[in-house]
PLY file of the C-alpha trace (Angstrom):
ply
format ascii 1.0
element vertex 357
property float x
property float y
property float z
element edge 356
property int vertex1
property int vertex2
end_header
50.64 38.67 16.11
51.20 34.86 16.49
47.84 32.48 16.87
48.55 32.05 20.82
47.98 35.75 21.24
45.31 36.06 19.12
43.36 33.40 20.70
44.28 35.18 24.15
42.82 38.02 22.93
39.63 36.74 21.75
39.19 35.23 24.72
39.58 38.41 26.69
36.88 40.32 24.36
34.24 37.71 24.82
34.59 37.33 28.48
34.01 40.98 28.64
30.92 40.93 26.39
29.57 38.07 28.61
30.13 40.20 31.69
27.95 43.02 30.19
25.21 41.03 29.31
24.87 39.06 32.47
25.05 42.61 34.41
22.52 43.88 31.88
20.09 40.86 32.19
20.48 41.07 35.89
19.75 44.85 36.58
16.25 44.54 34.69
14.63 42.25 37.25
16.02 43.73 40.48
14.45 47.13 39.10
11.24 45.27 38.74
11.41 43.43 42.18
12.17 46.70 43.89
8.90 48.39 42.66
6.59 45.35 43.21
4.00 44.92 45.90
3.99 41.35 47.41
0.16 40.16 48.39
-0.10 37.45 50.75
-2.30 34.67 49.51
-3.75 33.73 52.72
-5.69 37.20 53.37
-9.14 36.49 55.13
-12.29 37.08 52.92
-16.10 37.39 53.74
-18.31 36.02 51.35
-21.63 36.10 52.97
-23.37 36.72 56.52
-26.52 35.16 57.41
-28.84 36.11 58.55
-28.79 39.69 57.71
-30.89 40.94 60.76
-30.47 39.37 64.19
-31.27 40.24 67.87
-29.49 40.54 70.98
-28.36 37.10 71.80
-28.44 35.67 68.20
-26.04 33.74 66.33
-24.61 34.53 62.80
-22.77 32.61 60.57
-20.10 33.96 58.53
-19.01 32.13 55.18
-15.62 32.96 53.31
-11.95 31.77 53.19
-8.77 31.84 55.00
-10.37 31.86 58.60
-6.97 30.69 60.27
-5.66 32.02 63.48
-8.83 34.05 63.82
-8.42 36.74 66.62
-11.57 38.67 66.75
-14.99 39.18 64.88
-16.32 42.47 64.84
-20.05 44.16 63.96
-18.81 47.75 63.56
-17.11 48.18 66.67
-18.72 45.69 68.73
-16.76 42.53 69.21
-18.81 39.58 68.89
-18.37 36.71 71.24
-18.40 32.67 71.38
-16.42 32.72 68.51
-16.45 28.93 66.86
-14.30 28.52 63.66
-15.55 25.38 62.24
-13.27 25.36 59.29
-11.21 28.22 57.18
-14.08 28.54 55.63
-16.83 29.09 58.11
-17.26 30.87 61.58
-20.24 31.16 63.75
-20.43 33.93 66.09
-22.73 35.45 68.79
-24.31 38.75 69.23
-23.80 40.00 72.64
-26.89 39.59 74.94
-26.33 43.08 76.52
-24.84 46.36 75.16
-23.31 49.37 76.92
-26.18 51.63 77.50
-24.05 54.38 75.93
-24.14 52.44 72.36
-27.72 51.52 72.72
-29.11 54.47 70.58
-26.46 54.12 67.94
-26.66 50.34 67.49
-30.08 49.11 67.78
-32.13 48.88 64.76
-29.05 49.72 62.68
-26.95 47.82 59.87
-23.13 47.54 60.13
-20.42 45.50 58.21
-18.92 42.57 60.05
-15.00 42.11 59.89
-12.92 39.39 60.60
-9.56 39.71 62.06
-6.54 36.83 61.66
-3.12 37.04 62.34
-2.22 38.27 58.87
-5.11 40.60 58.00
-8.50 41.76 58.25
-11.57 41.35 55.87
-14.46 43.59 56.00
-18.00 42.22 54.66
-19.57 43.73 51.80
-23.32 42.95 53.14
-24.48 44.42 55.91
-25.92 43.18 59.34
-29.21 44.64 61.07
-29.66 44.61 64.40
-33.31 44.72 65.40
-34.76 45.42 69.03
-38.61 46.54 69.14
-39.11 46.10 65.66
-40.11 43.81 62.68
-37.11 44.02 60.70
-35.76 42.12 57.98
-34.12 42.27 54.35
-35.18 41.57 50.81
-32.64 40.52 47.94
-32.89 39.96 44.26
-29.93 37.83 42.69
-27.90 38.16 45.73
-28.03 41.99 45.71
-30.41 44.18 47.86
-33.87 45.32 46.48
-34.87 48.62 47.52
-38.45 50.53 47.57
-40.37 47.69 48.34
-43.41 47.82 50.30
-43.95 45.63 53.42
-46.89 45.36 55.50
-47.38 43.40 58.66
-50.97 42.63 59.71
-52.13 41.29 63.13
-55.90 40.38 61.70
-57.51 39.09 65.02
-57.50 42.64 66.47
-57.09 44.66 63.04
-53.60 45.93 63.67
-51.15 47.08 60.96
-48.00 48.38 60.45
-45.76 49.02 57.33
-42.39 50.14 55.78
-40.68 50.68 52.42
-37.05 49.10 52.40
-34.21 51.66 52.91
-37.14 54.69 53.64
-38.45 53.13 56.77
-37.63 55.24 59.95
-34.63 53.13 60.66
-32.08 50.76 59.01
-31.31 52.84 56.58
-29.41 50.70 54.38
-30.05 49.09 51.03
-32.73 46.13 51.05
-33.49 46.20 54.77
-36.85 47.17 56.34
-37.87 48.02 59.78
-41.52 48.41 61.16
-41.06 49.50 65.19
-43.95 48.04 67.51
-44.31 51.11 68.77
-46.04 52.49 65.36
-48.89 50.21 65.81
-51.94 51.64 67.08
-53.33 49.23 69.48
-55.06 52.14 71.66
-52.81 51.24 74.50
-49.16 50.67 75.50
-47.84 48.23 72.93
-45.08 46.40 75.00
-47.63 44.86 76.94
-50.34 44.66 74.48
-48.56 43.14 71.80
-46.98 40.76 73.57
-47.47 36.80 71.98
-49.05 38.37 68.72
-48.71 37.31 65.70
-48.21 39.19 62.35
-48.33 38.09 58.96
-45.40 40.07 56.72
-46.01 40.60 52.82
-43.68 42.37 50.52
-44.92 43.84 47.35
-43.54 45.87 44.41
-45.02 46.18 41.03
-43.95 43.85 38.64
-41.90 41.23 41.39
-42.76 38.22 43.00
-41.41 37.12 46.61
-40.20 33.99 48.11
-41.82 33.32 50.36
-45.21 35.09 49.69
-45.27 35.93 53.29
-43.91 35.06 56.64
-45.51 34.79 60.28
-43.43 36.41 63.20
-44.44 36.30 66.72
-43.68 39.15 69.28
-41.91 37.55 72.36
-43.66 37.80 76.04
-41.85 41.19 76.75
-43.20 42.84 73.63
-39.80 43.75 72.03
-38.28 40.86 70.36
-39.55 39.19 67.21
-39.35 35.32 66.71
-39.64 34.02 63.24
-38.04 34.52 59.76
-38.28 38.16 58.10
-36.00 37.61 54.89
-37.31 37.45 51.51
-35.93 36.77 47.83
-37.58 38.58 44.60
-37.44 37.83 40.94
-38.98 39.93 38.23
-42.54 38.82 36.54
-42.93 38.49 32.96
-45.31 41.00 31.54
-47.49 38.33 30.35
-48.30 36.98 33.71
-49.51 40.25 34.72
-52.96 41.54 34.83
-54.04 44.81 33.45
-56.09 47.65 34.27
-57.83 49.49 31.81
-60.17 51.79 33.48
-61.60 52.17 37.04
-64.86 53.62 38.22
-65.98 55.45 40.00
-62.66 57.50 40.52
-64.15 58.90 43.43
-65.36 57.43 46.84
-66.11 57.26 50.34
-64.64 55.30 53.41
-66.82 54.95 56.55
-65.28 54.80 60.07
-66.50 52.94 62.94
-68.84 50.79 60.66
-68.73 47.43 58.47
-67.00 47.71 55.64
-69.61 49.53 53.56
-67.46 51.98 51.38
-68.01 52.73 47.89
-68.04 49.79 45.45
-64.97 50.22 42.80
-65.04 48.49 39.40
-61.87 47.87 37.94
-62.11 46.49 33.93
-58.92 45.09 32.48
-57.65 41.69 31.54
-56.26 38.51 33.66
-58.47 39.65 36.61
-59.02 36.04 37.67
-55.01 35.68 39.06
-55.94 38.89 41.60
-56.16 37.35 44.89
-55.88 40.56 47.11
-56.27 44.28 46.66
-54.60 47.11 48.37
-55.55 50.75 48.57
-52.63 52.88 49.12
-53.83 56.46 50.77
-50.96 59.06 50.68
-51.07 61.43 53.65
-48.75 64.31 54.82
-45.85 62.75 57.17
-46.81 65.63 59.65
-49.25 68.11 60.23
-48.97 70.97 57.43
-46.44 69.24 55.74
-46.32 68.90 52.15
-44.59 65.67 52.20
-46.51 62.63 51.86
-46.12 59.01 52.60
-48.08 56.15 51.53
-50.34 53.95 54.17
-51.63 50.89 52.70
-55.39 49.02 53.66
-56.21 45.65 52.82
-59.75 45.36 51.08
-62.34 42.82 51.77
-65.26 41.31 49.56
-63.54 41.21 46.23
-65.92 40.08 43.66
-64.89 39.01 40.19
-67.44 38.83 37.71
-65.32 37.72 34.84
-61.63 37.53 33.77
-62.29 41.00 32.61
-63.88 42.81 35.76
-63.23 42.62 39.64
-65.15 44.52 42.12
-64.06 45.63 45.71
-65.39 48.09 48.62
-63.15 50.81 49.74
-62.06 49.59 53.23
-62.25 51.43 56.38
-59.20 53.73 56.80
-59.01 53.00 60.69
-55.40 51.75 60.25
-54.23 54.48 58.29
-53.45 58.06 59.76
-55.97 60.04 58.63
-58.85 62.86 59.38
-62.53 62.43 59.43
-64.09 64.55 56.77
-61.02 64.66 54.49
-60.71 63.70 50.99
-57.53 62.05 50.04
-56.52 62.12 46.39
-54.00 60.15 44.24
-54.73 56.93 46.11
-52.87 53.85 44.70
-54.65 50.57 43.89
-52.36 47.40 44.29
-53.70 43.84 42.99
-51.70 41.36 44.82
-51.35 38.13 42.90
-50.84 34.49 44.02
-47.01 35.31 43.91
-46.57 38.94 42.70
-48.37 42.25 42.44
-49.47 44.82 39.96
-49.99 48.54 40.31
-52.97 50.07 38.70
-51.88 52.85 36.46
-55.38 54.84 37.51
-55.81 56.78 40.76
-58.85 57.42 42.72
-59.99 59.91 45.42
-61.14 58.79 48.69
-63.35 60.95 51.17
-63.01 59.43 55.19
-66.41 59.87 56.52
0 1
1 2
2 3
3 4
4 5
5 6
6 7
7 8
8 9
9 10
10 11
11 12
12 13
13 14
14 15
15 16
16 17
17 18
18 19
19 20
20 21
21 22
22 23
23 24
24 25
25 26
26 27
27 28
28 29
29 30
30 31
31 32
32 33
33 34
34 35
35 36
36 37
37 38
38 39
39 40
40 41
41 42
42 43
43 44
44 45
45 46
46 47
47 48
48 49
49 50
50 51
51 52
52 53
53 54
54 55
55 56
56 57
57 58
58 59
59 60
60 61
61 62
62 63
63 64
64 65
65 66
66 67
67 68
68 69
69 70
70 71
71 72
72 73
73 74
74 75
75 76
76 77
77 78
78 79
79 80
80 81
81 82
82 83
83 84
84 85
85 86
86 87
87 88
88 89
89 90
90 91
91 92
92 93
93 94
94 95
95 96
96 97
97 98
98 99
99 100
100 101
101 102
102 103
103 104
104 105
105 106
106 107
107 108
108 109
109 110
110 111
111 112
112 113
113 114
114 115
115 116
116 117
117 118
118 119
119 120
120 121
121 122
122 123
123 124
124 125
125 126
126 127
127 128
128 129
129 130
130 131
131 132
132 133
133 134
134 135
135 136
136 137
137 138
138 139
139 140
140 141
141 142
142 143
143 144
144 145
145 146
146 147
147 148
148 149
149 150
150 151
151 152
152 153
153 154
154 155
155 156
156 157
157 158
158 159
159 160
160 161
161 162
162 163
163 164
164 165
165 166
166 167
167 168
168 169
169 170
170 171
171 172
172 173
173 174
174 175
175 176
176 177
177 178
178 179
179 180
180 181
181 182
182 183
183 184
184 185
185 186
186 187
187 188
188 189
189 190
190 191
191 192
192 193
193 194
194 195
195 196
196 197
197 198
198 199
199 200
200 201
201 202
202 203
203 204
204 205
205 206
206 207
207 208
208 209
209 210
210 211
211 212
212 213
213 214
214 215
215 216
216 217
217 218
218 219
219 220
220 221
221 222
222 223
223 224
224 225
225 226
226 227
227 228
228 229
229 230
230 231
231 232
232 233
233 234
234 235
235 236
236 237
237 238
238 239
239 240
240 241
241 242
242 243
243 244
244 245
245 246
246 247
247 248
248 249
249 250
250 251
251 252
252 253
253 254
254 255
255 256
256 257
257 258
258 259
259 260
260 261
261 262
262 263
263 264
264 265
265 266
266 267
267 268
268 269
269 270
270 271
271 272
272 273
273 274
274 275
275 276
276 277
277 278
278 279
279 280
280 281
281 282
282 283
283 284
284 285
285 286
286 287
287 288
288 289
289 290
290 291
291 292
292 293
293 294
294 295
295 296
296 297
297 298
298 299
299 300
300 301
301 302
302 303
303 304
304 305
305 306
306 307
307 308
308 309
309 310
310 311
311 312
312 313
313 314
314 315
315 316
316 317
317 318
318 319
319 320
320 321
321 322
322 323
323 324
324 325
325 326
326 327
327 328
328 329
329 330
330 331
331 332
332 333
333 334
334 335
335 336
336 337
337 338
338 339
339 340
340 341
341 342
342 343
343 344
344 345
345 346
346 347
347 348
348 349
349 350
350 351
351 352
352 353
353 354
354 355
355 356
């Protein structure tokens, strides 16, 4: 074989090998691309919705990303109106002033997600938006997450009216962190819608080992008696153990509450430490949720005439139980004693029994 034929043969072999290598290297990326799902980077995203509880006709603010070519904003299936896309990161929308009568039962005093629909996709909020109507409703969080089992009490001191609930365990707004206290639950002795119009309530949350910001809020019932004016959201944080009082003993453990009279109930003495930090005391009275039921709920009553003898001793009178669902002549056992601090609360480990006379 001469040199020319030899070199020609080698070139042919090299060409074939090169073609095989190129085809082999191209085949693998083609297979990968065929199985890969391409996700658009401009999909909308909802980061936060404020406020968490709204009423008919109120505006809400939605914060997030990629709010471009926004087509609709929904609260569950209800379209929100008066949309203003102020930037790709912010939308202001209005809750409708009226609902279809057929939908009222489903949406009043309930909590659902918010969704934003753009040309390229839909974003749904992780947060819930609650709708309040005829109730004092709000939201409590800790570290940007909902906090449950918080006791929330609303008091109208001028006429001795009170109502309360527990987050997620109230009659309505059964969603994490939400509370709702229907105005119809307030015992005014008359029709609540007209009697409560213009009334102001102090709303305070408390839970053993936590503080809340603010400590309390004031809300006002509108002139129609079904809408609340004022902020109703709270944020919580855990209290260090060193800042908490301690109750070592309670005496007596059996006492009486007298109806229809001044605060002349039994004097209860608490002994422990850090009692100077106590600003208020609440007595929680458990009672059946319905006649003959073995399931109980707890109604909290504010005490008066707190007396501090030292940092180790504090006294109070068992209050009247008019603002609880109690029956005269009955003894209520396992009653709680909650110590409210400047910014926090402590549940005494002991329990007392109260006879309502």
